[in-house]
N, C-alpha and C positions, 0 to 999 in steps of 0.2 A: 265219128264215134258215137254210138248210141249209149246213153246213160239216162237214168231216172233219178230225180231228186225227191226225197220224201222225209217226213218226220222220223227221227230216230225213235225206236221202241226198245224196251228193255231186252227183248228177245235178240236184238242186234249186238248186245254187249260182247259176246265172245268174238264175233267177227271184227268189231271195231277195235277191241283190245289187240287182236292179231295184227290189224293194220298199224296201230300205234307201235307195236313191238318191231315191225318191219321197216320203220322209217329211221334212217340214220340220224343220230343226234337228238332223237325225240325224248323229252323228259316227262316221266309220269311219276305220280306220288302214290305210295303204297296204300294210304287210307282213302284219299279223295278219288283216286282212279280205280279203286277196287270195285268189284261188282256191287257191293253194298253202297259205296260212295256214289257211284254213277246212278244207281237206283234212287237214292235220296235226291240227287240233283234232278233227275227226270221227273220225279213226283212233284218237286217244287216248280219245275219249268217243263210242263208236259208237251208243249207245242212248238218250242223254239229250237230244239236241237235237230240237226239235219244229217242225213247220210246220202251218199251217191252210190248207185248200184249200176253195174253192167251185167251182162249175162254170166260173168265170172264171179259176181258177188259184190260185196261192199268194197269200194275203191277210194272213198273219201268220207270225211266226217267233220262236223263242227259241233262241239258242245256249246250251247248258247243259252244264256239265262239272263235274268235281270233282277234288280232289287226294288223295282217300282219306280226308279228314276232313270237308271242307265242300264243298257244292255252290255254284255261282255261276251266275246268269243273266246273260247278255250279250245286248245287242241285242234286247231284248224289243220287238216292234212289231206293230201291226196297222194295215193301210191305213186311212186316215182314214174313208172311206165305209163301212167295216165295223165300226167301233168301236161299243161299247155294245150288242153282241149276244151277249156271253158268250164271244167268241172268245179274248180275252186270258186270261180266267180258266180256260177249258178247256185252253189250251196250258200255263199254269202248273201246273195240276193234273196233267196228263200228265207234265210234266218232273219234278215233285216225286215222283210215283209211280215214275218211272224211277230217280230217285236213291235212293229207299227200297229198290228191288230191289238196288241196289249197296251197301246198308247205310250210306247216308249219312243222317245225322239232322238236318242243319241246312243251310240254303241262304241265300245273301245275294245282293244285287244292288247295283249302283251306278247312280244316276240323277242326271243333271246337275241342279244346283240350279234352273236356269231351265226345267226340263221340268215345267211346271205340270200338264199332263194326266197324265203318268206318275206324278209324286209324289202327286197326288190319288188316282189309282187304287190305288197300293200301300198308302197309309194307309187307304183305305176298305175294303180287304179284309183288314185286320188285321196287316199287316206292321209291324214296329217300326222307327221312325226312330231311328237311333243318334246320340246327341250326345256319347257318352262316349269316342269314339275319333277319331283322325285317320287319314285315308287318304293314303299317300305313294305316289309313282309315280317310277320311274327308267327311262329309256330305255337299253336295253343296246346300246351300240355302242362301238367301240374308244376313241374320243375321250372319252366319258363315263366309261368304266371307268378309263382312264389318269388323268383328273382326280380321280376318286374315290380312287384309290390314292395319289395325290400329296398329298392333304389330310391 
C-alpha cells in the first residue's frame, strides 16, 4: 500500500476531523479539538504533528507536541481499512524524529483502557505500560477554579 507521511498543516483540519469522527469510540473535546483549538496547538508545535495520506486522502493522524521536556502523542489514529500496513508505526517514527530535532528525549501517550486495538499496538511495538503513576485531569473553567480555590 502506498502512503505518504508528512507534517500536519492547518489546511488538513477538515479531513483530520472527518477521520476522527469516523473512528469508533474516538473521543474528542469540543474546545481543544475545534478548528481554533487545533490551530493553537499547531502554532505552538508547528513541526511535530503528522498525517498519513494515500491517493484517497488523509487516512491517519497524530497530534504531537511537547512542553520543552516531554513530548506527547494525542489522537493517534488510522482509518480502520488502512490498519496493519505500517501507517501508524511510520507516523509515530516521523513524530518521534520531529521531537528529537527539538531536543525532546521522551514521549508519552494516553490510551483509553477500553481501546483494545490501540493498547495492543503500543505494547507490541515496545512502549512501556506505566502502572506506577496516576493520571489526573482538571477542566479549567471559572466554576471549577472557584470550587478548587474554596476547598
